[in-house]
PDB file of N, H, CA, C and O in Angstrom:
ATOM      1  N   MET A   1     -11.317  -1.727  -3.346  1.00  0.00           N
ATOM      2  CA  MET A   1     -10.744  -1.432  -2.029  1.00  0.00           C
ATOM      3  C   MET A   1     -11.912  -1.091  -1.117  1.00  0.00           C
ATOM      4  O   MET A   1     -12.883  -0.439  -1.502  1.00  0.00           O
ATOM      5  N   ILE A   2     -11.768  -1.562   0.095  1.00  0.00           N
ATOM      6  H   ILE A   2     -10.980  -2.092   0.409  1.00  0.00           H
ATOM      7  CA  ILE A   2     -12.810  -1.287   1.107  1.00  0.00           C
ATOM      8  C   ILE A   2     -12.530   0.081   1.682  1.00  0.00           C
ATOM      9  O   ILE A   2     -11.380   0.380   2.007  1.00  0.00           O
ATOM     10  N   PRO A   3     -13.546   0.932   1.821  1.00  0.00           N
ATOM     11  CA  PRO A   3     -13.322   2.283   2.482  1.00  0.00           C
ATOM     12  C   PRO A   3     -12.744   2.018   3.851  1.00  0.00           C
ATOM     13  O   PRO A   3     -13.149   1.080   4.537  1.00  0.00           O
ATOM     14  N   GLN A   4     -11.770   2.867   4.258  1.00  0.00           N
ATOM     15  H   GLN A   4     -11.440   3.629   3.701  1.00  0.00           H
ATOM     16  CA  GLN A   4     -11.166   2.699   5.570  1.00  0.00           C
ATOM     17  C   GLN A   4     -12.164   2.694   6.736  1.00  0.00           C
ATOM     18  O   GLN A   4     -11.957   1.975   7.714  1.00  0.00           O
ATOM     19  N   LYS A   5     -13.232   3.477   6.648  1.00  0.00           N
ATOM     20  H   LYS A   5     -13.401   4.060   5.854  1.00  0.00           H
ATOM     21  CA  LYS A   5     -14.198   3.470   7.711  1.00  0.00           C
ATOM     22  C   LYS A   5     -14.905   2.133   7.906  1.00  0.00           C
ATOM     23  O   LYS A   5     -15.411   1.839   8.989  1.00  0.00           O
ATOM     24  N   ASP A   6     -14.934   1.342   6.866  1.00  0.00           N
ATOM     25  H   ASP A   6     -14.523   1.581   5.987  1.00  0.00           H
ATOM     26  CA  ASP A   6     -15.589   0.030   6.912  1.00  0.00           C
ATOM     27  C   ASP A   6     -14.617  -1.119   7.057  1.00  0.00           C
ATOM     28  O   ASP A   6     -15.027  -2.278   7.130  1.00  0.00           O
ATOM     29  N   LEU A   7     -13.348  -0.814   7.097  1.00  0.00           N
ATOM     30  H   LEU A   7     -13.015   0.128   7.037  1.00  0.00           H
ATOM     31  CA  LEU A   7     -12.305  -1.840   7.127  1.00  0.00           C
ATOM     32  C   LEU A   7     -12.468  -2.876   8.286  1.00  0.00           C
ATOM     33  O   LEU A   7     -12.617  -4.073   8.038  1.00  0.00           O
ATOM     34  N   GLN A   8     -12.437  -2.423   9.456  1.00  0.00           N
ATOM     35  H   GLN A   8     -12.316  -1.451   9.658  1.00  0.00           H
ATOM     36  CA  GLN A   8     -12.468  -3.344  10.591  1.00  0.00           C
ATOM     37  C   GLN A   8     -13.719  -4.199  10.634  1.00  0.00           C
ATOM     38  O   GLN A   8     -13.639  -5.404  10.873  1.00  0.00           O
ATOM     39  N   LYS A   9     -14.851  -3.604  10.409  1.00  0.00           N
ATOM     40  H   LYS A   9     -14.917  -2.625  10.214  1.00  0.00           H
ATOM     41  CA  LYS A   9     -16.118  -4.391  10.505  1.00  0.00           C
ATOM     42  C   LYS A   9     -16.263  -5.327   9.262  1.00  0.00           C
ATOM     43  O   LYS A   9     -17.038  -6.283   9.306  1.00  0.00           O
ATOM     44  N   THR A  10     -15.541  -5.060   8.194  1.00  0.00           N
ATOM     45  H   THR A  10     -14.911  -4.284   8.158  1.00  0.00           H
ATOM     46  CA  THR A  10     -15.628  -5.917   7.045  1.00  0.00           C
ATOM     47  C   THR A  10     -14.593  -7.056   7.149  1.00  0.00           C
ATOM     48  O   THR A  10     -14.920  -8.210   6.873  1.00  0.00           O
ATOM     49  N   THR A  11     -13.367  -6.742   7.539  1.00  0.00           N
ATOM     50  H   THR A  11     -13.101  -5.804   7.764  1.00  0.00           H
ATOM     51  CA  THR A  11     -12.284  -7.693   7.568  1.00  0.00           C
ATOM     52  C   THR A  11     -11.937  -8.288   8.906  1.00  0.00           C
ATOM     53  O   THR A  11     -11.376  -9.380   8.996  1.00  0.00           O
ATOM     54  N   GLY A  12     -12.275  -7.561   9.936  1.00  0.00           N
ATOM     55  H   GLY A  12     -12.730  -6.673   9.863  1.00  0.00           H
ATOM     56  CA  GLY A  12     -11.846  -7.962  11.273  1.00  0.00           C
ATOM     57  C   GLY A  12     -10.483  -7.435  11.650  1.00  0.00           C
ATOM     58  O   GLY A  12     -10.016  -7.687  12.761  1.00  0.00           O
ATOM     59  N   TYR A  13      -9.826  -6.708  10.757  1.00  0.00           N
ATOM     60  H   TYR A  13     -10.205  -6.503   9.855  1.00  0.00           H
ATOM     61  CA  TYR A  13      -8.531  -6.130  11.022  1.00  0.00           C
ATOM     62  C   TYR A  13      -8.576  -4.638  11.032  1.00  0.00           C
ATOM     63  O   TYR A  13      -9.297  -4.014  10.253  1.00  0.00           O
ATOM     64  N   VAL A  14      -7.771  -4.042  11.956  1.00  0.00           N
ATOM     65  H   VAL A  14      -7.186  -4.549  12.589  1.00  0.00           H
ATOM     66  CA  VAL A  14      -7.657  -2.578  11.985  1.00  0.00           C
ATOM     67  C   VAL A  14      -6.788  -2.130  10.852  1.00  0.00           C
ATOM     68  O   VAL A  14      -6.073  -2.942  10.266  1.00  0.00           O
ATOM     69  N   HIS A  15      -6.826  -0.844  10.519  1.00  0.00           N
ATOM     70  H   HIS A  15      -7.407  -0.184  10.995  1.00  0.00           H
ATOM     71  CA  HIS A  15      -5.959  -0.343   9.519  1.00  0.00           C
ATOM     72  C   HIS A  15      -4.502  -0.519   9.919  1.00  0.00           C
ATOM     73  O   HIS A  15      -4.099  -0.154  11.023  1.00  0.00           O
ATOM     74  N   GLY A  16      -3.691  -1.101   8.975  1.00  0.00           N
ATOM     75  H   GLY A  16      -4.018  -1.398   8.077  1.00  0.00           H
ATOM     76  CA  GLY A  16      -2.312  -1.430   9.263  1.00  0.00           C
ATOM     77  C   GLY A  16      -2.083  -2.884   9.650  1.00  0.00           C
ATOM     78  O   GLY A  16      -0.941  -3.337   9.734  1.00  0.00           O
ATOM     79  N   ALA A  17      -3.157  -3.604   9.882  1.00  0.00           N
ATOM     80  H   ALA A  17      -4.084  -3.236   9.814  1.00  0.00           H
ATOM     81  CA  ALA A  17      -3.018  -4.976  10.259  1.00  0.00           C
ATOM     82  C   ALA A  17      -3.615  -5.953   9.237  1.00  0.00           C
ATOM     83  O   ALA A  17      -3.510  -7.170   9.395  1.00  0.00           O
ATOM     84  N   ASN A  18      -4.236  -5.409   8.196  1.00  0.00           N
ATOM     85  H   ASN A  18      -4.321  -4.421   8.068  1.00  0.00           H
ATOM     86  CA  ASN A  18      -4.850  -6.246   7.147  1.00  0.00           C
ATOM     87  C   ASN A  18      -3.689  -6.997   6.493  1.00  0.00           C
ATOM     88  O   ASN A  18      -2.615  -6.442   6.261  1.00  0.00           O
ATOM     89  N   ASN A  19      -3.941  -8.281   6.204  1.00  0.00           N
ATOM     90  H   ASN A  19      -4.813  -8.732   6.393  1.00  0.00           H
ATOM     91  CA  ASN A  19      -2.939  -9.065   5.573  1.00  0.00           C
ATOM     92  C   ASN A  19      -3.547  -9.998   4.574  1.00  0.00           C
ATOM     93  O   ASN A  19      -4.676 -10.447   4.773  1.00  0.00           O
ATOM     94  N   PRO A  20      -2.860 -10.313   3.513  1.00  0.00           N
ATOM     95  CA  PRO A  20      -3.479 -11.128   2.426  1.00  0.00           C
ATOM     96  C   PRO A  20      -3.853 -12.519   2.886  1.00  0.00           C
ATOM     97  O   PRO A  20      -4.887 -13.034   2.463  1.00  0.00           O
ATOM     98  N   VAL A  21      -3.054 -13.155   3.739  1.00  0.00           N
ATOM     99  H   VAL A  21      -2.213 -12.736   4.084  1.00  0.00           H
ATOM    100  CA  VAL A  21      -3.330 -14.512   4.183  1.00  0.00           C
ATOM    101  C   VAL A  21      -4.657 -14.544   4.990  1.00  0.00           C
ATOM    102  O   VAL A  21      -5.557 -15.341   4.722  1.00  0.00           O
ATOM    103  N   GLY A  22      -4.726 -13.653   5.972  1.00  0.00           N
ATOM    104  H   GLY A  22      -3.995 -13.006   6.190  1.00  0.00           H
ATOM    105  CA  GLY A  22      -5.968 -13.600   6.785  1.00  0.00           C
ATOM    106  C   GLY A  22      -7.197 -13.228   6.042  1.00  0.00           C
ATOM    107  O   GLY A  22      -8.266 -13.796   6.270  1.00  0.00           O
ATOM    108  N   ILE A  23      -7.068 -12.271   5.141  1.00  0.00           N
ATOM    109  H   ILE A  23      -6.200 -11.810   4.956  1.00  0.00           H
ATOM    110  CA  ILE A  23      -8.198 -11.860   4.317  1.00  0.00           C
ATOM    111  C   ILE A  23      -8.680 -13.038   3.429  1.00  0.00           C
ATOM    112  O   ILE A  23      -9.878 -13.280   3.285  1.00  0.00           O
ATOM    113  N   HIS A  24      -7.755 -13.713   2.877  1.00  0.00           N
ATOM    114  H   HIS A  24      -6.782 -13.516   2.994  1.00  0.00           H
ATOM    115  CA  HIS A  24      -8.093 -14.838   1.976  1.00  0.00           C
ATOM    116  C   HIS A  24      -8.706 -15.956   2.800  1.00  0.00           C
ATOM    117  O   HIS A  24      -9.724 -16.502   2.375  1.00  0.00           O
ATOM    118  N   GLN A  25      -8.163 -16.333   3.943  1.00  0.00           N
ATOM    119  H   GLN A  25      -7.336 -15.889   4.288  1.00  0.00           H
ATOM    120  CA  GLN A  25      -8.656 -17.442   4.693  1.00  0.00           C
ATOM    121  C   GLN A  25      -9.986 -17.141   5.379  1.00  0.00           C
ATOM    122  O   GLN A  25     -10.856 -18.008   5.464  1.00  0.00           O
ATOM    123  N   LYS A  26     -10.139 -15.924   5.864  1.00  0.00           N
ATOM    124  H   LYS A  26      -9.432 -15.220   5.795  1.00  0.00           H
ATOM    125  CA  LYS A  26     -11.379 -15.617   6.553  1.00  0.00           C
ATOM    126  C   LYS A  26     -12.536 -15.277   5.655  1.00  0.00           C
ATOM    127  O   LYS A  26     -13.688 -15.573   5.971  1.00  0.00           O
ATOM    128  N   HIS A  27     -12.239 -14.667   4.552  1.00  0.00           N
ATOM    129  H   HIS A  27     -11.303 -14.427   4.295  1.00  0.00           H
ATOM    130  CA  HIS A  27     -13.279 -14.086   3.723  1.00  0.00           C
ATOM    131  C   HIS A  27     -13.292 -14.535   2.253  1.00  0.00           C
ATOM    132  O   HIS A  27     -14.266 -14.288   1.542  1.00  0.00           O
ATOM    133  N   GLN A  28     -12.277 -15.157   1.821  1.00  0.00           N
ATOM    134  H   GLN A  28     -11.486 -15.358   2.398  1.00  0.00           H
ATOM    135  CA  GLN A  28     -12.154 -15.626   0.393  1.00  0.00           C
ATOM    136  C   GLN A  28     -12.298 -14.406  -0.576  1.00  0.00           C
ATOM    137  O   GLN A  28     -12.741 -14.552  -1.715  1.00  0.00           O
ATOM    138  N   PHE A  29     -11.910 -13.214  -0.082  1.00  0.00           N
ATOM    139  H   PHE A  29     -11.550 -13.096   0.844  1.00  0.00           H
ATOM    140  CA  PHE A  29     -11.896 -12.010  -0.961  1.00  0.00           C
ATOM    141  C   PHE A  29     -10.818 -12.229  -1.967  1.00  0.00           C
ATOM    142  O   PHE A  29      -9.806 -12.864  -1.672  1.00  0.00           O
ATOM    143  N   PRO A  30     -11.020 -11.699  -3.187  1.00  0.00           N
ATOM    144  CA  PRO A  30      -9.891 -11.775  -4.181  1.00  0.00           C
ATOM    145  C   PRO A  30      -8.731 -10.947  -3.717  1.00  0.00           C
ATOM    146  O   PRO A  30      -8.913  -9.865  -3.158  1.00  0.00           O
ATOM    147  N   ILE A  31      -7.537 -11.446  -3.943  1.00  0.00           N
ATOM    148  H   ILE A  31      -7.389 -12.325  -4.396  1.00  0.00           H
ATOM    149  CA  ILE A  31      -6.336 -10.707  -3.629  1.00  0.00           C
ATOM    150  C   ILE A  31      -5.607 -10.324  -4.903  1.00  0.00           C
ATOM    151  O   ILE A  31      -5.365 -11.177  -5.757  1.00  0.00           O
ATOM    152  N   PHE A  32      -5.246  -9.028  -5.048  1.00  0.00           N
ATOM    153  H   PHE A  32      -5.443  -8.335  -4.355  1.00  0.00           H
ATOM    154  CA  PHE A  32      -4.502  -8.545  -6.194  1.00  0.00           C
ATOM    155  C   PHE A  32      -3.182  -7.997  -5.736  1.00  0.00           C
ATOM    156  O   PHE A  32      -3.104  -7.284  -4.736  1.00  0.00           O
ATOM    157  N   ILE A  33      -2.148  -8.326  -6.464  1.00  0.00           N
ATOM    158  H   ILE A  33      -2.211  -8.905  -7.276  1.00  0.00           H
ATOM    159  CA  ILE A  33      -0.806  -7.838  -6.168  1.00  0.00           C
ATOM    160  C   ILE A  33      -0.291  -7.131  -7.424  1.00  0.00           C
ATOM    161  O   ILE A  33      -0.383  -7.660  -8.531  1.00  0.00           O
ATOM    162  N   ASP A  34       0.239  -5.957  -7.235  1.00  0.00           N
ATOM    163  H   ASP A  34       0.315  -5.527  -6.335  1.00  0.00           H
ATOM    164  CA  ASP A  34       0.767  -5.259  -8.397  1.00  0.00           C
ATOM    165  C   ASP A  34       1.875  -6.083  -9.045  1.00  0.00           C
ATOM    166  O   ASP A  34       2.713  -6.677  -8.366  1.00  0.00           O
ATOM    167  N   LYS A  35       1.858  -6.103 -10.364  1.00  0.00           N
ATOM    168  H   LYS A  35       1.178  -5.621 -10.916  1.00  0.00           H
ATOM    169  CA  LYS A  35       2.810  -6.892 -11.132  1.00  0.00           C
ATOM    170  C   LYS A  35       4.250  -6.484 -10.914  1.00  0.00           C
ATOM    171  O   LYS A  35       5.152  -7.285 -11.160  1.00  0.00           O
ATOM    172  N   VAL A  36       4.500  -5.265 -10.460  1.00  0.00           N
ATOM    173  H   VAL A  36       3.768  -4.614 -10.260  1.00  0.00           H
ATOM    174  CA  VAL A  36       5.811  -4.773 -10.203  1.00  0.00           C
ATOM    175  C   VAL A  36       6.466  -5.644  -9.057  1.00  0.00           C
ATOM    176  O   VAL A  36       7.691  -5.740  -8.983  1.00  0.00           O
ATOM    177  N   ALA A  37       5.665  -6.243  -8.211  1.00  0.00           N
ATOM    178  H   ALA A  37       4.670  -6.165  -8.271  1.00  0.00           H
ATOM    179  CA  ALA A  37       6.211  -7.117  -7.170  1.00  0.00           C
ATOM    180  C   ALA A  37       7.027  -8.340  -7.738  1.00  0.00           C
ATOM    181  O   ALA A  37       7.925  -8.868  -7.081  1.00  0.00           O
ATOM    182  N   LEU A  38       6.679  -8.738  -8.934  1.00  0.00           N
ATOM    183  H   LEU A  38       5.950  -8.310  -9.467  1.00  0.00           H
ATOM    184  CA  LEU A  38       7.355  -9.786  -9.561  1.00  0.00           C
ATOM    185  C   LEU A  38       8.859  -9.517  -9.871  1.00  0.00           C
ATOM    186  O   LEU A  38       9.655 -10.427 -10.106  1.00  0.00           O
ATOM    187  N   GLU A  39       9.169  -8.260  -9.853  1.00  0.00           N
ATOM    188  H   GLU A  39       8.523  -7.521  -9.662  1.00  0.00           H
ATOM    189  CA  GLU A  39      10.573  -7.800 -10.094  1.00  0.00           C
ATOM    190  C   GLU A  39      11.462  -7.995  -8.857  1.00  0.00           C
ATOM    191  O   GLU A  39      12.685  -7.920  -8.980  1.00  0.00           O
ATOM    192  N   ALA A  40      10.917  -8.231  -7.729  1.00  0.00           N
ATOM    193  H   ALA A  40       9.924  -8.293  -7.629  1.00  0.00           H
ATOM    194  CA  ALA A  40      11.641  -8.287  -6.474  1.00  0.00           C
ATOM    195  C   ALA A  40      11.687  -9.737  -5.970  1.00  0.00           C
ATOM    196  O   ALA A  40      10.751 -10.504  -6.193  1.00  0.00           O
ATOM    197  N   PRO A  41      12.778 -10.104  -5.292  1.00  0.00           N
ATOM    198  CA  PRO A  41      12.824 -11.457  -4.746  1.00  0.00           C
ATOM    199  C   PRO A  41      11.953 -11.598  -3.508  1.00  0.00           C
ATOM    200  O   PRO A  41      11.474 -12.693  -3.212  1.00  0.00           O
ATOM    201  N   LEU A  42      11.743 -10.517  -2.789  1.00  0.00           N
ATOM    202  H   LEU A  42      12.132  -9.628  -3.029  1.00  0.00           H
ATOM    203  CA  LEU A  42      10.924 -10.517  -1.559  1.00  0.00           C
ATOM    204  C   LEU A  42      10.089  -9.233  -1.538  1.00  0.00           C
ATOM    205  O   LEU A  42      10.452  -8.190  -2.081  1.00  0.00           O
ATOM    206  N   MET A  43       8.946  -9.392  -0.869  1.00  0.00           N
ATOM    207  H   MET A  43       8.651 -10.239  -0.428  1.00  0.00           H
ATOM    208  CA  MET A  43       8.095  -8.245  -0.594  1.00  0.00           C
ATOM    209  C   MET A  43       7.744  -8.274   0.887  1.00  0.00           C
ATOM    210  O   MET A  43       7.900  -9.297   1.554  1.00  0.00           O
ATOM    211  N   ILE A  44       7.275  -7.155   1.387  1.00  0.00           N
ATOM    212  H   ILE A  44       7.148  -6.324   0.846  1.00  0.00           H
ATOM    213  CA  ILE A  44       6.921  -7.059   2.815  1.00  0.00           C
ATOM    214  C   ILE A  44       5.407  -6.923   2.900  1.00  0.00           C
ATOM    215  O   ILE A  44       4.818  -6.042   2.273  1.00  0.00           O
ATOM    216  N   VAL A  45       4.786  -7.799   3.678  1.00  0.00           N
ATOM    217  H   VAL A  45       5.264  -8.514   4.187  1.00  0.00           H
ATOM    218  CA  VAL A  45       3.348  -7.668   3.875  1.00  0.00           C
ATOM    219  C   VAL A  45       3.036  -7.724   5.403  1.00  0.00           C
ATOM    220  O   VAL A  45       3.834  -8.240   6.186  1.00  0.00           O
ATOM    221  N   SER A  46       1.899  -7.201   5.789  1.00  0.00           N
ATOM    222  H   SER A  46       1.251  -6.782   5.153  1.00  0.00           H
ATOM    223  CA  SER A  46       1.483  -7.235   7.164  1.00  0.00           C
ATOM    224  C   SER A  46       1.356  -8.685   7.631  1.00  0.00           C
ATOM    225  O   SER A  46       0.979  -9.567   6.858  1.00  0.00           O
ATOM    226  N   ALA A  47       1.676  -8.921   8.911  1.00  0.00           N
ATOM    227  H   ALA A  47       1.982  -8.205   9.539  1.00  0.00           H
ATOM    228  CA  ALA A  47       1.538 -10.263   9.486  1.00  0.00           C
ATOM    229  C   ALA A  47       0.283 -10.296  10.282  1.00  0.00           C
ATOM    230  O   ALA A  47       0.127 -11.218  11.082  1.00  0.00           O
ATOM    231  N   GLY A  48      -0.640  -9.364  10.136  1.00  0.00           N
ATOM    232  H   GLY A  48      -0.513  -8.615   9.486  1.00  0.00           H
ATOM    233  CA  GLY A  48      -1.940  -9.443  10.815  1.00  0.00           C
ATOM    234  C   GLY A  48      -2.016  -8.719  12.124  1.00  0.00           C
ATOM    235  O   GLY A  48      -3.026  -8.810  12.823  1.00  0.00           O
ATOM    236  N   GLU A  49      -0.977  -8.003  12.478  1.00  0.00           N
ATOM    237  H   GLU A  49      -0.157  -7.929  11.911  1.00  0.00           H
ATOM    238  CA  GLU A  49      -0.906  -7.193  13.712  1.00  0.00           C
ATOM    239  C   GLU A  49      -0.139  -5.892  13.411  1.00  0.00           C
ATOM    240  O   GLU A  49       0.888  -5.917  12.734  1.00  0.00           O
ATOM    241  N   VAL A  50      -0.621  -4.814  13.894  1.00  0.00           N
ATOM    242  H   VAL A  50      -1.455  -4.793  14.444  1.00  0.00           H
ATOM    243  CA  VAL A  50       0.056  -3.545  13.663  1.00  0.00           C
ATOM    244  C   VAL A  50       1.517  -3.619  14.148  1.00  0.00           C
ATOM    245  O   VAL A  50       1.769  -3.974  15.299  1.00  0.00           O
ATOM    246  N   GLY A  51       2.467  -3.290  13.277  1.00  0.00           N
ATOM    247  H   GLY A  51       2.263  -3.002  12.342  1.00  0.00           H
ATOM    248  CA  GLY A  51       3.822  -3.325  13.624  1.00  0.00           C
ATOM    249  C   GLY A  51       4.559  -4.624  13.335  1.00  0.00           C
ATOM    250  O   GLY A  51       5.767  -4.748  13.536  1.00  0.00           O
ATOM    251  N   ARG A  52       3.781  -5.581  12.857  1.00  0.00           N
ATOM    252  H   ARG A  52       2.800  -5.481  12.693  1.00  0.00           H
ATOM    253  CA  ARG A  52       4.401  -6.894  12.489  1.00  0.00           C
ATOM    254  C   ARG A  52       4.277  -7.159  11.007  1.00  0.00           C
ATOM    255  O   ARG A  52       3.201  -7.049  10.420  1.00  0.00           O
ATOM    256  N   SER A  53       5.392  -7.508  10.423  1.00  0.00           N
ATOM    257  H   SER A  53       6.266  -7.598  10.900  1.00  0.00           H
ATOM    258  CA  SER A  53       5.421  -7.787   8.987  1.00  0.00           C
ATOM    259  C   SER A  53       6.244  -9.038   8.664  1.00  0.00           C
ATOM    260  O   SER A  53       7.008  -9.519   9.501  1.00  0.00           O
ATOM    261  N   ILE A  54       6.082  -9.561   7.439  1.00  0.00           N
ATOM    262  H   ILE A  54       5.461  -9.170   6.759  1.00  0.00           H
ATOM    263  CA  ILE A  54       6.911 -10.654   7.055  1.00  0.00           C
ATOM    264  C   ILE A  54       7.501 -10.333   5.643  1.00  0.00           C
ATOM    265  O   ILE A  54       6.910  -9.590   4.861  1.00  0.00           O
ATOM    266  N   HIS A  55       8.642 -10.903   5.369  1.00  0.00           N
ATOM    267  H   HIS A  55       9.122 -11.507   6.004  1.00  0.00           H
ATOM    268  CA  HIS A  55       9.227 -10.861   4.026  1.00  0.00           C
ATOM    269  C   HIS A  55       8.871 -12.164   3.373  1.00  0.00           C
ATOM    270  O   HIS A  55       9.007 -13.249   3.938  1.00  0.00           O
ATOM    271  N   ILE A  56       8.401 -12.005   2.136  1.00  0.00           N
ATOM    272  H   ILE A  56       8.290 -11.124   1.677  1.00  0.00           H
ATOM    273  CA  ILE A  56       7.950 -13.263   1.443  1.00  0.00           C
ATOM    274  C   ILE A  56       8.170 -13.101  -0.085  1.00  0.00           C
ATOM    275  O   ILE A  56       8.081 -11.992  -0.612  1.00  0.00           O
ATOM    276  N   ASN A  57       8.439 -14.153  -0.743  1.00  0.00           N
ATOM    277  H   ASN A  57       8.511 -15.054  -0.316  1.00  0.00           H
ATOM    278  CA  ASN A  57       8.530 -14.137  -2.184  1.00  0.00           C
ATOM    279  C   ASN A  57       7.135 -13.865  -2.745  1.00  0.00           C
ATOM    280  O   ASN A  57       6.170 -14.514  -2.340  1.00  0.00           O
ATOM    281  N   PRO A  58       7.015 -12.896  -3.690  1.00  0.00           N
ATOM    282  CA  PRO A  58       5.740 -12.508  -4.233  1.00  0.00           C
ATOM    283  C   PRO A  58       4.967 -13.624  -4.903  1.00  0.00           C
ATOM    284  O   PRO A  58       3.746 -13.709  -4.775  1.00  0.00           O
ATOM    285  N   GLN A  59       5.680 -14.477  -5.616  1.00  0.00           N
ATOM    286  H   GLN A  59       6.672 -14.408  -5.720  1.00  0.00           H
ATOM    287  CA  GLN A  59       4.987 -15.584  -6.301  1.00  0.00           C
ATOM    288  C   GLN A  59       4.488 -16.637  -5.240  1.00  0.00           C
ATOM    289  O   GLN A  59       3.398 -17.192  -5.377  1.00  0.00           O
ATOM    290  N   GLU A  60       5.300 -16.882  -4.210  1.00  0.00           N
ATOM    291  H   GLU A  60       6.185 -16.430  -4.099  1.00  0.00           H
ATOM    292  CA  GLU A  60       4.833 -17.840  -3.172  1.00  0.00           C
ATOM    293  C   GLU A  60       3.613 -17.329  -2.462  1.00  0.00           C
ATOM    294  O   GLU A  60       2.700 -18.110  -2.195  1.00  0.00           O
ATOM    295  N   LEU A  61       3.548 -16.000  -2.129  1.00  0.00           N
ATOM    296  H   LEU A  61       4.290 -15.365  -2.346  1.00  0.00           H
ATOM    297  CA  LEU A  61       2.413 -15.440  -1.554  1.00  0.00           C
ATOM    298  C   LEU A  61       1.181 -15.534  -2.461  1.00  0.00           C
ATOM    299  O   LEU A  61       0.093 -15.900  -2.016  1.00  0.00           O
ATOM    300  N   ALA A  62       1.375 -15.194  -3.745  1.00  0.00           N
ATOM    301  H   ALA A  62       2.259 -14.897  -4.107  1.00  0.00           H
ATOM    302  CA  ALA A  62       0.267 -15.260  -4.706  1.00  0.00           C
ATOM    303  C   ALA A  62      -0.243 -16.654  -4.844  1.00  0.00           C
ATOM    304  O   ALA A  62      -1.458 -16.839  -4.919  1.00  0.00           O
ATOM    305  N   THR A  63       0.612 -17.665  -4.883  1.00  0.00           N
ATOM    306  H   THR A  63       1.599 -17.515  -4.823  1.00  0.00           H
ATOM    307  CA  THR A  63       0.205 -19.035  -4.965  1.00  0.00           C
ATOM    308  C   THR A  63      -0.671 -19.443  -3.705  1.00  0.00           C
ATOM    309  O   THR A  63      -1.727 -20.070  -3.796  1.00  0.00           O
ATOM    310  N   PHE A  64      -0.137 -19.036  -2.595  1.00  0.00           N
ATOM    311  H   PHE A  64       0.720 -18.526  -2.521  1.00  0.00           H
ATOM    312  CA  PHE A  64      -0.853 -19.423  -1.340  1.00  0.00           C
ATOM    313  C   PHE A  64      -2.226 -18.818  -1.202  1.00  0.00           C
ATOM    314  O   PHE A  64      -3.146 -19.487  -0.733  1.00  0.00           O
ATOM    315  N   VAL A  65      -2.398 -17.533  -1.608  1.00  0.00           N
ATOM    316  H   VAL A  65      -1.650 -16.989  -1.989  1.00  0.00           H
ATOM    317  CA  VAL A  65      -3.682 -16.873  -1.446  1.00  0.00           C
ATOM    318  C   VAL A  65      -4.475 -16.789  -2.734  1.00  0.00           C
ATOM    319  O   VAL A  65      -5.501 -16.112  -2.795  1.00  0.00           O
ATOM    320  N   HIS A  66      -3.998 -17.483  -3.773  1.00  0.00           N
ATOM    321  H   HIS A  66      -3.164 -18.033  -3.723  1.00  0.00           H
ATOM    322  CA  HIS A  66      -4.668 -17.474  -5.063  1.00  0.00           C
ATOM    323  C   HIS A  66      -4.801 -16.027  -5.638  1.00  0.00           C
ATOM    324  O   HIS A  66      -5.818 -15.669  -6.233  1.00  0.00           O
ATOM    325  N   ALA A  67      -3.737 -15.222  -5.434  1.00  0.00           N
ATOM    326  H   ALA A  67      -2.911 -15.513  -4.952  1.00  0.00           H
ATOM    327  CA  ALA A  67      -3.758 -13.877  -5.896  1.00  0.00           C
ATOM    328  C   ALA A  67      -3.563 -13.767  -7.380  1.00  0.00           C
ATOM    329  O   ALA A  67      -3.045 -14.678  -8.026  1.00  0.00           O
ATOM    330  N   THR A  68      -3.983 -12.638  -7.918  1.00  0.00           N
ATOM    331  H   THR A  68      -4.404 -11.899  -7.393  1.00  0.00           H
ATOM    332  CA  THR A  68      -3.779 -12.241  -9.302  1.00  0.00           C
ATOM    333  C   THR A  68      -2.803 -11.101  -9.379  1.00  0.00           C
ATOM    334  O   THR A  68      -2.954 -10.126  -8.643  1.00  0.00           O
ATOM    335  N   PHE A  69      -1.795 -11.177 -10.248  1.00  0.00           N
ATOM    336  H   PHE A  69      -1.672 -11.969 -10.846  1.00  0.00           H
ATOM    337  CA  PHE A  69      -0.915 -10.070 -10.485  1.00  0.00           C
ATOM    338  C   PHE A  69      -1.549  -9.175 -11.511  1.00  0.00           C
ATOM    339  O   PHE A  69      -2.012  -9.655 -12.546  1.00  0.00           O
ATOM    340  N   ALA A  70      -1.583  -7.909 -11.259  1.00  0.00           N
ATOM    341  H   ALA A  70      -1.207  -7.519 -10.419  1.00  0.00           H
ATOM    342  CA  ALA A  70      -2.253  -6.914 -12.090  1.00  0.00           C
ATOM    343  C   ALA A  70      -1.483  -5.617 -12.103  1.00  0.00           C
ATOM    344  O   ALA A  70      -0.654  -5.365 -11.229  1.00  0.00           O
ATOM    345  N   ASP A  71      -1.765  -4.774 -13.122  1.00  0.00           N
ATOM    346  H   ASP A  71      -2.438  -4.979 -13.833  1.00  0.00           H
ATOM    347  CA  ASP A  71      -1.183  -3.425 -13.169  1.00  0.00           C
ATOM    348  C   ASP A  71      -2.137  -2.518 -12.399  1.00  0.00           C
ATOM    349  O   ASP A  71      -3.112  -2.000 -12.944  1.00  0.00           O
ATOM    350  N   ILE A  72      -1.823  -2.339 -11.106  1.00  0.00           N
ATOM    351  H   ILE A  72      -1.031  -2.759 -10.663  1.00  0.00           H
ATOM    352  CA  ILE A  72      -2.744  -1.528 -10.255  1.00  0.00           C
ATOM    353  C   ILE A  72      -2.107  -0.255  -9.675  1.00  0.00           C
ATOM    354  O   ILE A  72      -2.804   0.565  -9.078  1.00  0.00           O
ATOM    355  N   CYS A  73      -0.795  -0.089  -9.847  1.00  0.00           N
ATOM    356  H   CYS A  73      -0.229  -0.755 -10.332  1.00  0.00           H
ATOM    357  CA  CYS A  73      -0.141   1.082  -9.363  1.00  0.00           C
ATOM    358  C   CYS A  73      -0.489   2.305 -10.234  1.00  0.00           C
ATOM    359  O   CYS A  73      -0.626   2.203 -11.453  1.00  0.00           O
ATOM    360  N   GLU A  74      -0.622   3.427  -9.588  1.00  0.00           N
ATOM    361  H   GLU A  74      -0.510   3.511  -8.598  1.00  0.00           H
ATOM    362  CA  GLU A  74      -0.781   4.682 -10.326  1.00  0.00           C
ATOM    363  C   GLU A  74       0.510   5.426 -10.354  1.00  0.00           C
ATOM    364  O   GLU A  74       1.227   5.455  -9.353  1.00  0.00           O
ATOM    365  N   ASP A  75       0.836   6.033 -11.469  1.00  0.00           N
ATOM    366  H   ASP A  75       0.253   6.010 -12.282  1.00  0.00           H
ATOM    367  CA  ASP A  75       2.068   6.786 -11.594  1.00  0.00           C
ATOM    368  C   ASP A  75       1.900   8.111 -10.954  1.00  0.00           C
ATOM    369  O   ASP A  75       2.832   8.915 -10.946  1.00  0.00           O
TER     370      ASP A  75
END
């Protein structure tokens, strides 16, 4: 994870506007999605602007941005 103080200069997005599609297309950074997302038909992700979000199927998002599902949540 990128430290919040470096977020905008690294990604071009302010905190709250980072989105997996933009990050993947602009920077080719690896995208990881917690595997718990596979249990839901839809997930909500930022649409690249603060206050804007989209509902998307987790597998469709992962396919589009070449994401990896992983166990990343902390209990």
